[in-house]
C-alpha positions as CSV (number, residue, x, y, z in Angstrom):
1,M,-0.4,-0.3,0.0
2,S,1.2,3.6,-1.0
3,E,0.6,6.4,1.3
4,A,1.3,9.9,0.4
5,K,3.0,11.8,3.5
6,S,2.0,15.2,4.5
7,K,2.3,16.9,7.4
8,P,2.3,15.4,10.8
9,R,-1.6,14.6,11.7
10,S,-3.0,12.6,14.7
11,V,-4.9,10.1,14.5
12,D,-7.9,8.3,16.5
13,G,-8.8,10.6,18.7
14,A,-7.6,13.5,17.3
15,R,-7.1,15.3,13.9
16,S,-6.6,12.8,11.7
17,R,-5.2,12.7,7.8
18,E,-6.7,9.5,6.3
19,A,-4.0,7.3,4.3
20,Q,-4.1,8.3,1.1
21,T,-4.5,5.1,-1.5
22,P,-6.3,4.8,-4.9
23,R,-10.2,3.7,-3.9
24,Q,-12.6,2.7,-5.8
25,E,-13.9,4.2,-8.8
26,K,-17.5,5.7,-7.6
27,S,-20.8,4.5,-10.7
28,S,-21.9,7.1,-12.7
29,E,-25.3,6.9,-10.9
30,E,-23.3,7.3,-7.4
31,K,-21.0,10.1,-8.9
32,A,-24.4,11.9,-9.6
33,S,-26.1,11.7,-6.7
34,T,-23.0,13.2,-4.5
35,A,-22.6,16.0,-6.9
36,E,-26.5,16.8,-6.5
37,A,-25.8,16.2,-2.9
38,A,-22.8,18.1,-2.8
39,S,-24.6,21.4,-4.1
40,E,-26.7,21.9,-0.9
41,V,-24.4,20.9,1.4
42,V,-21.3,23.7,0.9
43,G,-21.4,26.2,3.8
44,E,-18.8,28.7,4.1
45,A,-18.5,30.3,7.1
46,A,-18.2,34.3,7.3
47,P,-15.3,35.1,10.1
48,P,-16.2,35.6,13.5
49,P,-18.2,39.1,14.8
50,E,-16.4,40.8,17.1
51,A,-16.7,40.2,20.9
52,V,-19.1,42.2,22.6
53,E,-18.4,42.5,26.3
54,P,-21.8,43.6,28.8
55,D,-21.7,47.2,29.8
56,P,-20.4,46.7,33.8
57,Q,-23.6,48.8,34.6
58,L,-26.2,46.9,34.0
59,T,-27.8,44.8,36.4
60,P,-27.8,41.0,36.1
61,E,-31.1,40.7,34.7
62,E,-30.5,43.7,32.4
63,A,-27.7,42.1,31.4
64,E,-28.7,38.9,30.7
65,R,-31.9,40.2,28.8
66,A,-29.0,42.0,26.9
67,R,-27.2,39.3,26.1
68,K,-30.1,37.2,24.7
69,K,-31.0,40.2,22.4
70,Y,-27.4,39.5,21.2
71,L,-27.9,36.1,20.8
72,L,-30.6,35.8,18.3
73,R,-28.3,39.4,16.7
74,R,-25.6,36.4,16.6
75,F,-27.3,33.6,14.9
76,W,-28.6,35.9,12.0
77,I,-25.2,37.3,11.4
78,S,-24.1,33.8,10.1
79,A,-27.5,32.9,9.2
80,R,-27.7,35.4,6.4
81,G,-24.7,34.4,4.8
82,Y,-26.9,31.5,3.1
83,W,-28.2,35.0,0.6
84,S,-24.8,36.4,0.1
85,R,-21.3,35.5,-2.0
86,R,-20.4,33.0,-0.1
87,G,-24.3,30.9,0.1
88,D,-26.2,29.0,-2.2
89,S,-26.2,30.2,-5.9
90,F,-30.3,29.3,-6.1
91,A,-30.7,31.0,-2.6
92,W,-32.6,34.2,-4.2
93,P,-33.8,32.7,-7.5
94,L,-35.5,30.3,-4.9
95,T,-36.4,33.1,-2.5
96,I,-38.0,35.3,-5.0
97,G,-40.0,32.7,-6.7
98,L,-41.8,32.3,-3.5
99,L,-42.4,35.9,-3.0
100,I,-44.1,36.3,-6.6
101,L,-46.3,32.8,-6.3
102,I,-47.5,33.9,-2.6
103,C,-48.7,36.9,-4.1
104,V,-50.5,35.6,-7.3
105,N,-51.9,33.0,-4.6
106,V,-53.4,36.1,-3.5
107,G,-54.7,37.3,-6.8
108,F,-56.7,33.8,-6.7
109,Q,-57.8,34.3,-3.5
110,Y,-59.2,37.5,-4.1
111,G,-60.7,35.4,-7.1
112,I,-62.5,32.8,-5.3
113,N,-64.0,36.0,-2.9
114,V,-65.8,37.3,-6.1
115,W,-67.0,34.4,-7.3
116,N,-68.4,33.6,-4.1
117,R,-70.1,37.1,-3.8
118,A,-71.6,36.2,-7.5
119,I,-72.5,32.2,-6.8
120,F,-74.8,33.8,-4.3
121,D,-75.9,36.8,-6.1
122,A,-77.1,34.3,-8.5
123,I,-78.7,31.7,-5.9
124,E,-80.7,34.3,-4.8
125,Q,-81.5,35.4,-8.1
126,R,-82.4,31.9,-8.5
127,N,-80.1,32.4,-12.1
128,A,-79.6,28.6,-13.4
129,R,-77.6,30.0,-16.5
130,I,-75.0,31.7,-14.0
131,I,-75.0,28.8,-11.5
132,Y,-74.1,26.7,-14.1
133,F,-71.2,29.3,-15.7
134,L,-69.4,29.5,-12.1
135,S,-70.0,26.1,-11.0
136,A,-67.7,25.8,-14.5
137,V,-65.3,28.6,-13.7
138,F,-65.0,27.4,-10.2
139,V,-63.0,24.6,-11.3
140,P,-60.0,26.1,-13.2
141,L,-60.1,29.0,-10.3
142,V,-59.7,25.6,-7.6
143,L,-56.9,24.2,-9.4
144,G,-55.2,27.1,-9.7
145,S,-55.2,27.6,-5.9
146,G,-54.0,24.1,-5.8
147,S,-51.2,24.4,-7.7
148,L,-49.8,27.4,-6.6
149,V,-50.1,26.3,-2.7
150,V,-48.2,23.0,-3.7
151,A,-45.4,24.8,-5.4
152,Q,-45.5,27.6,-2.8
153,V,-44.7,24.1,-0.4
154,Y,-42.0,23.2,-2.4
155,L,-39.8,26.2,-2.9
156,R,-40.8,27.0,0.9
157,M,-39.6,23.4,1.8
158,T,-36.6,23.4,-0.3
159,I,-35.7,27.1,1.1
160,Q,-35.4,24.8,4.4
161,R,-33.4,22.2,3.7
162,R,-30.5,24.2,1.5
163,W,-30.5,26.9,4.4
164,R,-30.5,24.0,7.0
165,S,-27.9,22.3,4.8
166,W,-25.4,25.3,4.1
167,L,-25.7,26.5,8.0
168,T,-25.2,22.8,9.7
169,T,-22.1,21.9,6.7
170,S,-21.1,25.6,7.9
171,V,-21.4,25.4,12.1
172,I,-20.0,21.6,11.6
173,A,-16.8,22.9,9.4
174,R,-16.1,25.3,12.8
175,W,-17.5,22.5,14.9
176,L,-14.6,20.2,13.6
177,A,-11.9,22.6,12.8
178,N,-8.5,22.4,14.8
179,G,-10.1,20.3,17.4
180,R,-12.6,22.5,18.3
181,Y,-14.9,20.0,19.5
182,Y,-12.3,18.8,21.7
183,Q,-11.6,22.3,23.1
184,L,-15.4,23.2,24.1
185,N,-14.8,20.9,26.8
186,L,-12.0,22.6,28.0
187,V,-13.3,26.0,28.1
188,A,-16.3,27.5,30.0
189,G,-19.4,28.7,28.3
190,D,-23.1,27.7,27.2
191,H,-22.0,25.3,24.6
192,T,-23.6,21.9,26.5
193,N,-24.6,19.3,23.9
194,P,-24.0,20.6,20.8
195,E,-25.0,17.8,19.1
196,A,-28.7,18.6,19.9
197,R,-27.9,21.9,18.8
198,I,-26.4,21.0,15.4
199,S,-29.2,18.3,14.4
200,E,-32.7,19.7,16.4
201,D,-32.2,23.5,17.5
202,L,-30.5,24.5,14.0
203,R,-33.4,22.2,12.3
204,I,-35.8,24.3,13.7
205,A,-34.2,27.6,13.5
206,T,-33.6,27.4,9.9
207,E,-37.7,26.1,9.2
208,S,-39.6,28.5,10.9
209,P,-38.5,31.9,9.8
210,V,-39.1,31.2,6.0
211,D,-42.4,30.0,7.4
212,F,-42.9,33.2,9.3
213,I,-41.5,35.6,6.8
214,A,-44.1,34.0,3.8
215,G,-46.7,33.9,6.7
216,V,-45.9,37.5,6.9
217,L,-46.2,38.3,3.9
218,N,-48.9,36.6,2.9
219,A,-50.9,38.2,5.7
220,F,-49.9,41.9,4.4
221,L,-50.9,41.3,1.2
222,S,-54.3,38.9,2.2
223,A,-55.1,41.9,4.6
224,S,-54.3,44.7,2.3
225,T,-56.5,43.3,-0.2
226,F,-59.5,42.3,1.5
227,I,-59.5,45.4,3.4
228,V,-60.4,47.3,0.8
229,V,-62.8,44.2,-0.4
230,L,-64.8,44.8,3.0
231,W,-64.4,48.7,2.9
232,T,-65.9,48.6,-0.3
233,I,-69.2,46.5,0.4
234,G,-69.8,47.3,3.9
235,G,-69.6,51.2,3.4
236,A,-70.7,53.2,6.6
237,L,-72.8,52.3,9.4
238,T,-75.5,54.6,10.8
239,L,-76.2,53.7,14.4
240,P,-79.6,56.2,16.0
241,I,-78.3,57.0,19.4
242,G,-81.2,58.8,21.3
243,G,-82.3,61.5,19.4
244,S,-79.0,61.7,16.6
245,S,-77.5,59.3,14.7
246,V,-73.5,58.3,14.5
247,T,-71.7,57.1,11.1
248,I,-69.0,55.0,11.0
249,P,-67.2,54.5,8.0
250,G,-66.0,51.7,6.8
251,F,-67.7,49.9,9.7
252,L,-66.1,46.0,9.0
253,V,-62.6,46.9,8.7
254,V,-62.9,48.8,11.8
255,T,-64.9,45.7,13.5
256,A,-62.0,43.8,11.7
257,V,-59.3,45.8,13.8
258,I,-60.7,45.7,16.8
259,Y,-61.7,42.2,16.9
260,A,-58.1,41.6,15.5
261,A,-56.5,43.8,18.1
262,I,-58.4,42.3,21.3
263,T,-57.2,38.2,20.2
264,S,-53.6,39.6,19.2
265,T,-53.4,41.5,22.7
266,S,-54.7,38.9,24.6
267,M,-52.2,36.1,23.0
268,V,-49.3,38.4,23.9
269,V,-50.3,38.9,27.2
270,I,-50.7,35.4,28.1
271,G,-48.2,33.6,26.1
272,R,-45.9,36.8,27.3
273,H,-43.7,33.3,29.4
274,F,-43.7,30.9,26.3
275,V,-40.2,31.7,25.3
276,H,-38.2,31.3,28.4
277,L,-40.3,27.8,28.5
278,S,-39.4,26.7,25.0
279,E,-35.8,27.3,25.8
280,E,-36.0,25.6,29.5
281,K,-38.0,22.8,28.0
282,N,-35.4,22.4,25.0
283,Q,-32.4,22.9,27.6
284,A,-34.7,19.8,29.7
285,E,-34.6,17.8,26.6
286,A,-31.3,17.7,25.7
287,E,-30.0,17.3,29.0
288,F,-32.1,14.3,29.4
289,R,-31.0,12.6,25.5
290,Y,-27.5,13.1,26.9
291,T,-27.9,11.2,30.5
292,L,-29.2,8.1,28.5
293,T,-26.1,8.7,26.2
294,R,-23.5,8.3,28.8
295,V,-25.5,5.4,30.0
296,R,-25.1,3.8,27.2
297,E,-21.3,4.8,26.3
298,N,-20.5,3.7,29.8
299,G,-22.7,0.6,29.4
300,E,-19.9,-2.0,30.3
301,S,-18.9,0.1,33.3
302,I,-22.2,1.0,35.2
303,A,-23.3,-3.0,35.0
304,L,-20.1,-4.1,36.3
305,L,-20.1,-1.8,39.0
306,G,-24.3,-2.9,39.3
307,G,-24.8,0.9,39.4
308,E,-27.9,0.7,38.0
309,E,-30.2,1.9,40.7
310,E,-27.6,5.2,41.0
311,E,-28.0,5.8,37.2
312,R,-32.2,5.3,36.9
313,S,-32.2,7.8,40.0
314,G,-29.9,10.6,38.0
315,I,-32.4,9.8,35.1
316,D,-35.6,10.1,36.4
317,K,-34.4,13.0,38.4
318,T,-33.4,14.8,35.1
319,F,-37.0,13.4,33.2
320,A,-38.8,14.7,36.5
321,Y,-37.6,18.2,35.1
322,V,-38.6,17.8,31.6
323,L,-42.1,16.7,32.5
324,G,-42.1,19.8,34.7
325,Q,-40.9,22.2,31.8
326,W,-43.3,20.2,30.0
327,A,-46.3,20.7,32.2
328,L,-45.9,24.6,32.7
329,L,-45.3,24.5,28.8
330,T,-49.0,22.5,28.6
331,G,-50.8,25.6,30.8
332,Q,-49.3,28.0,28.4
333,H,-50.6,26.2,25.3
334,M,-53.5,25.8,27.2
335,R,-54.4,29.8,28.0
336,T,-53.1,30.2,23.6
337,A,-55.5,27.9,22.5
338,L,-58.2,28.6,24.8
339,V,-57.8,32.3,22.6
340,S,-57.0,30.9,19.5
341,Q,-60.3,28.6,19.7
342,G,-62.5,31.2,20.3
343,S,-61.2,33.8,17.7
344,S,-61.6,30.8,14.8
345,L,-65.1,29.7,16.1
346,F,-66.7,33.9,16.4
347,A,-64.7,35.5,13.4
348,P,-67.1,33.8,10.7
349,V,-70.4,34.9,12.6
350,V,-69.6,38.5,13.2
351,P,-69.6,39.8,9.7
352,I,-72.9,38.4,8.9
353,L,-74.4,39.9,12.5
354,L,-73.1,43.1,11.0
355,C,-74.1,42.6,7.5
356,A,-77.8,41.1,8.4
357,P,-79.6,44.9,9.2
358,K,-78.2,46.0,5.6
359,F,-79.4,43.2,4.1
360,L,-83.1,42.9,5.8
361,E,-83.2,46.6,4.4
362,G,-82.6,45.5,1.1
363,S,-78.9,47.7,0.6
364,M,-76.9,44.5,0.5
365,T,-77.4,41.8,-1.0
366,L,-76.6,38.0,0.5
367,G,-73.4,37.5,-2.5
368,Q,-72.4,40.8,-0.7
369,V,-73.2,39.3,2.7
370,M,-71.3,36.6,2.0
371,Q,-68.4,37.7,-0.2
372,A,-68.0,40.2,3.1
373,A,-68.1,36.8,5.8
374,S,-65.5,35.7,3.3
375,A,-63.2,38.8,3.3
376,F,-64.0,39.1,7.2
377,A,-62.4,35.7,8.1
378,I,-59.5,36.0,5.5
379,V,-58.1,39.9,7.1
380,Q,-59.3,38.3,10.8
381,G,-57.1,35.2,9.7
382,A,-54.2,37.4,8.5
383,F,-54.4,39.6,11.8
384,G,-54.5,36.6,13.6
385,W,-51.4,35.1,12.4
386,L,-49.4,36.3,15.7
387,V,-52.2,34.1,17.9
388,D,-51.9,31.2,15.9
389,N,-47.7,31.5,15.6
390,Y,-47.0,32.1,18.9
391,P,-45.9,29.4,20.4
392,R,-44.3,28.3,16.9
393,L,-42.0,31.7,17.6
394,A,-41.0,31.3,20.8
395,G,-39.9,27.7,19.8
396,W,-37.7,29.2,17.3
397,N,-36.3,32.3,19.7
398,A,-35.5,29.7,22.0
399,S,-33.8,27.1,19.2
400,A,-32.5,30.5,17.4
401,R,-30.4,31.2,21.2
402,R,-29.1,28.0,21.7
403,I,-26.8,27.4,18.1
404,A,-26.2,31.2,18.4
405,S,-24.6,30.4,22.2
406,L,-22.4,27.2,20.7
407,M,-21.5,30.0,17.8
408,M,-19.9,32.7,20.3
409,S,-18.4,29.7,22.0
410,L,-16.8,28.7,18.8
411,D,-16.4,32.0,18.0
412,G,-14.1,32.4,21.4
413,L,-12.0,29.5,20.0
414,E,-11.5,31.1,16.5
415,R,-10.7,34.7,18.1
416,A,-7.9,32.5,20.5
417,E,-6.7,31.5,17.9
418,Q,-6.1,34.1,16.1
419,S,-4.8,36.6,18.6
420,D,-1.7,37.2,20.6
421,T,-3.9,38.0,24.2
422,L,-3.7,34.0,25.4
423,G,-0.7,32.1,23.8
424,R,-1.0,29.6,21.0
425,I,1.4,26.9,21.0
426,Q,3.2,27.0,17.3
427,H,3.8,24.4,14.9
428,G,6.6,24.0,12.3
429,E,9.0,22.1,10.8
430,T,12.7,21.2,12.2
431,E,15.7,22.5,10.6
432,D,18.8,20.1,11.9
433,G,16.9,16.9,10.6
434,A,15.6,15.7,14.1
435,M,12.3,14.5,14.2
436,L,10.6,16.3,16.6
437,S,12.0,19.5,18.4
438,L,9.5,21.6,21.7
439,N,11.2,24.8,21.8
440,N,10.8,26.9,24.9
441,L,7.5,24.7,25.2
442,S,4.7,25.6,28.1
443,V,1.5,24.7,27.8
444,S,-1.3,26.3,30.2
445,L,-5.5,26.3,30.6
446,D,-7.6,29.0,28.4
447,D,-7.6,31.1,31.4
448,G,-3.6,31.1,31.4
449,T,-2.9,29.1,34.5
450,G,0.0,26.9,33.3
451,V,0.5,23.4,33.5
452,V,4.1,22.7,31.8
453,K,6.8,25.0,31.9
454,E,9.3,26.2,29.1
455,T,10.0,22.7,27.7
456,E,13.4,22.1,25.4
457,V,13.0,18.7,24.0
458,E,15.0,17.4,20.7
459,I,13.6,13.7,19.5
460,E,15.9,12.2,16.9
461,P,14.5,9.6,14.1
462,G,13.7,6.3,15.6
463,E,14.3,7.1,19.0
464,R,11.5,5.8,21.8
465,V,10.9,8.2,24.5
466,L,9.2,7.4,27.8
467,V,7.7,10.4,29.7
468,S,6.9,9.8,32.8
469,G,5.6,11.6,36.0
470,E,3.4,11.7,38.9
471,S,-0.1,12.0,37.9
472,G,-1.5,14.9,37.5
473,T,2.1,16.9,36.3
474,G,0.7,17.0,33.0
475,K,1.9,14.4,30.6
476,S,-1.3,13.6,28.7
477,T,-1.2,17.8,28.6
478,L,2.0,17.4,27.2
479,V,1.2,14.8,24.3
480,R,-1.8,16.8,23.3
481,A,0.0,20.1,22.6
482,V,2.5,17.9,20.5
483,A,-0.8,16.6,18.7
484,G,-2.1,19.4,18.2
485,L,-4.9,18.7,20.1
486,W,-4.5,21.6,23.0
487,P,-3.8,25.2,21.5
488,W,-3.3,27.3,24.9
489,G,0.2,27.9,25.8
490,G,4.1,29.4,24.6
491,G,6.5,28.2,22.5
492,S,6.9,25.6,19.2
493,V,6.4,22.0,18.4
494,D,8.5,21.1,14.8
495,F,8.2,17.7,13.0
496,H,10.4,16.9,10.4
497,A,9.3,17.9,7.1
498,D,6.2,15.3,5.7
499,S,6.7,13.3,8.9
500,R,3.3,12.0,9.7
501,L,2.1,11.5,13.4
502,F,-0.6,8.8,14.6
503,M,-1.7,9.1,18.4
504,L,-2.6,6.4,20.5
505,P,-5.4,7.4,23.7
506,Q,-5.9,5.4,26.6
507,R,-9.5,4.6,25.2
508,P,-9.4,3.7,21.4
509,Y,-12.3,5.8,19.3
510,V,-14.7,2.9,17.8
511,P,-16.6,3.9,14.9
512,I,-20.0,2.8,13.8
513,G,-20.1,0.3,11.2
514,T,-18.3,-2.5,10.0
515,L,-15.4,-4.0,12.3
516,R,-13.5,-3.8,9.2
517,R,-14.3,0.1,8.8
518,A,-13.2,0.4,12.6
519,V,-9.8,-1.8,11.6
520,A,-8.7,1.0,9.0
521,Y,-10.5,3.9,10.6
522,P,-10.1,7.2,10.0
523,A,-9.1,6.2,6.7
524,P,-11.3,4.5,4.4
525,A,-12.4,0.8,4.9
526,D,-11.1,0.2,1.4
527,N,-8.0,1.4,1.2
528,W,-6.7,-2.0,2.1
529,T,-7.6,-5.2,0.8
530,I,-9.6,-7.6,3.7
531,A,-6.5,-10.0,3.5
532,E,-4.2,-6.8,4.7
533,I,-6.9,-6.0,7.3
534,N,-6.8,-9.9,8.7
535,V,-3.0,-9.8,9.0
536,A,-2.9,-6.9,11.0
537,L,-5.5,-8.5,13.4
538,D,-3.3,-11.4,13.3
539,K,-0.7,-9.7,14.6
540,V,-1.6,-7.8,17.4
541,G,-3.8,-11.4,18.6
542,L,-7.5,-11.0,17.2
543,D,-7.0,-13.3,15.0
544,Y,-10.6,-15.0,16.0
545,L,-12.3,-11.6,14.9
546,K,-11.1,-12.2,11.3
547,G,-14.2,-13.5,9.9
548,K,-16.5,-10.9,11.5
549,I,-14.6,-8.7,9.3
550,E,-17.6,-7.3,7.5
551,E,-20.2,-7.5,9.7
552,D,-21.3,-4.4,11.0
553,A,-22.2,-4.5,14.9
554,P,-22.1,-2.1,17.8
555,W,-18.1,-3.2,18.0
556,D,-17.7,-0.1,20.7
557,Q,-20.3,-2.3,23.0
558,I,-19.1,-5.5,22.0
559,L,-15.3,-5.1,21.5
560,S,-13.7,-5.1,25.9
561,G,-11.0,-2.8,26.5
562,G,-8.6,-4.7,26.0
563,E,-9.9,-5.6,22.8
564,K,-10.0,-1.6,21.9
565,Q,-6.7,-1.2,22.7
566,R,-5.4,-4.6,20.6
567,L,-7.4,-3.1,17.2
568,A,-5.4,0.4,17.5
569,F,-2.6,-1.3,17.3
570,A,-3.7,-2.8,14.1
571,R,-4.7,0.5,13.0
572,L,-1.4,1.8,13.7
573,L,0.1,-1.6,12.0
574,L,-2.0,-0.4,8.7
575,H,-1.1,3.1,8.7
576,S,2.9,2.9,9.4
577,P,3.1,6.7,10.6
578,D,6.6,8.3,11.1
579,I,5.8,9.2,14.8
580,I,3.5,7.3,17.6
581,V,2.1,9.0,20.4
582,L,1.0,6.6,22.7
583,D,-1.1,7.9,25.3
584,E,-1.3,5.2,28.0
585,A,-2.7,3.1,24.8
586,T,-1.6,-0.7,27.0
587,S,-3.1,0.2,30.5
588,A,-5.7,-2.4,29.6
589,L,-3.4,-4.9,28.9
590,D,-1.7,-7.6,30.9
591,E,2.2,-7.5,31.0
592,K,2.6,-10.3,28.7
593,S,0.1,-8.6,26.4
594,Q,2.1,-5.4,26.5
595,D,5.4,-7.1,25.8
596,K,3.5,-8.3,22.9
597,M,2.4,-5.1,21.6
598,M,5.2,-3.6,22.0
599,E,7.4,-6.2,20.6
600,T,5.5,-6.0,17.4
601,V,5.2,-2.2,16.5
602,I,9.4,-2.9,17.0
603,H,9.3,-5.2,14.8
604,E,7.3,-4.5,12.3
605,L,8.1,-0.7,12.5
606,P,11.5,-0.2,13.4
607,D,11.9,2.9,12.0
608,V,9.1,4.8,13.9
609,T,10.2,7.5,16.6
610,I,7.7,6.5,19.6
611,I,6.8,9.1,22.8
612,S,5.1,7.5,25.4
613,V,3.2,8.3,28.3
614,A,3.0,5.2,30.8
615,H,2.8,4.7,34.5
616,R,4.5,1.2,34.3
617,A,8.2,0.5,34.9
618,E,7.8,-2.5,32.6
619,L,7.8,-0.1,29.8
620,E,11.4,0.9,29.8
621,A,12.8,-1.8,28.5
622,Y,11.1,-0.6,25.4
623,H,12.4,2.9,25.1
624,S,15.8,4.1,24.5
625,R,15.1,7.8,26.2
626,K,13.1,8.7,29.5
627,I,12.2,11.8,30.1
628,T,11.0,12.9,33.7
629,L,8.4,15.4,34.6
630,E,8.0,17.0,38.1
631,R,4.6,19.3,39.5
632,R,6.0,22.4,40.6
633,E,4.2,25.9,41.3
634,G,3.2,27.8,38.4
635,G,3.4,24.7,36.7
636,A,5.1,21.3,35.9
637,I,9.2,20.8,34.9
638,L,11.0,18.6,33.3
639,V,13.4,17.3,36.0
640,S,15.9,14.5,34.2
641,D,16.4,13.1,30.8
642,I,18.1,10.0,30.7
643,D,19.2,6.9,28.1
644,L,18.1,3.7,28.8
645,V,20.1,2.3,26.4
646,S,23.7,2.8,24.2
647,R,23.1,4.9,21.5
648,K,24.9,6.1,18.3
649,G,25.0,9.8,17.2
650,R,24.5,13.4,18.4
651,R,21.7,14.2,20.6
652,N,21.1,17.9,21.5
653,L,18.5,17.3,24.0
654,L,18.0,18.8,27.4
655,A,21.5,20.0,27.9
656,R,20.2,23.8,27.3
657,A,18.3,24.4,30.3
658,L,16.4,23.0,33.1
659,W,13.5,25.6,33.2
660,G,13.6,28.0,35.9
661,T,14.8,25.9,38.5
662,G,18.6,25.8,38.4
663,A,18.4,21.9,39.6
664,P,20.6,20.2,37.2
665,I,19.4,17.5,34.8
666,E,20.8,13.5,35.4
667,K,23.6,12.2,33.6
668,P,22.9,9.7,31.1
669,H,23.2,5.9,32.3
670,E,22.7,3.0,30.5
671,L,20.4,-0.5,31.3
672,E,22.4,-3.4,30.4
């Protein structure tokens, strides 16, 4: 298998570089399908906006309101990019097409309204010829209106689908870039359960605005059109009061406006807590899903410890909170449903009662009464749009804020990558032939707290270095900085040009799918033949799984901890990297199996450079050097760098410094 080399990348728990080998050719149908899908899923994000700091003079309540207001603005900063130059080329044609269809459909509504007046006038006059003619006209009116509605649905849902696709891929690209999905676990902020925000909240956040804008435009055009109809048909209403009379011009319009104002105001007052309750319910649902996911992912440990009752208690508590928020939201829905249902029952009756006096005195025909009733219902429906959609508006508000919170956390990480305020570890290439060089490397937390102080280490090609030290000295943090996962600190990590790095964490990741995919990960499963994968499994002692190589099963749950670590070593043999970082990668293996794994790696990859983090003293036998970290105030420091086996050649190692302490470096010695 031939692989094109690239700059160092880490695999299995960090940023990964797929092995680059020829892929099987796809069929023309698959290519066409892929190309069509790709046209809808490419999202290019705009640079993050400038950080907005709250006014220190605001009270906590005012600051929270300001934060929520900004969250909606932050959502639109990214979401509106769909209609920009870097957005979807179909965005504006689809949007303009939808707006045109809405306008034309309002025209058809007016035509049906006029038809309604004509048919009832014909019935009142018992004019059979006109009735038959209008019956024939009604069919194309209905077909035209129905076709327009169907076309509207297609365009509306296409915009929603493509907008969601564009924004989702944009957010996911930012989330996965530079290990931010991992770094979010290390920084503070409102970004818990990002998977729920991306999958569910982003869907709602992109679906609802399209419905709202289409609904508002349709309501505005309908109200404008049929208010004119009501004004024309209804005319003025004269009411005798005492010995005089009062004339109300456009009384049907006035009544419609007053009626809509009452219902809409009632809805706003009754549903004023909708947004807050929707936010709380969405967050509760996300926490409940996360709790269940944690139980599934850690099922073996829970089962072995017998923790079912404790987990049940935690699940019940989380679910009880969901039900409590649901109950509060149910009360809001009940009150708004009362207003909505009452409005829908009264709306058709009110105009008939208002027009009845004019009809009885003969100044209004039956057709005009029915046309007025139809127009009044349409106007009322337009004015009552808020009544019917307030719950959805509240749900969108909550979802948009949740996805915006995730965006803001990603903004912070992205700004930190580009800023000099918080130190960043640099990555480059070595200049003197060394495989890996740590130059004045410091590792810190995102708040600046030191973990490891200025470190100077140079590792030659083929060296096998063991990093030791007490728990909590920052060994794993150091290797993550080497792998490029940990960004905060100072100094640089330089690699030999075109070298490739492969990292084996203590808990190897096993993806969903076949065992073949799990072994080949992160490269495509078909980069190696089944025979090659079987050979790798045989070398790490998993030969009994060779018959299940194409079996699609939950391997993450089926394999034991030791089997997962063996599988990770099989990946290592397939990828054949230049640098290996082992972070307690044999902790689940017994001593004999551990020796077998290390002997296999050294035999199969004799020129590979190894950096190991481990506590077992037995592993010293498989390494040529040992460096020791010791915890000190302000961060761990390197206190010794010794040879474990005799080596030839130059070593430009820590001879330059032992940082900040003045303590001498231990002299190299040999183990016979």
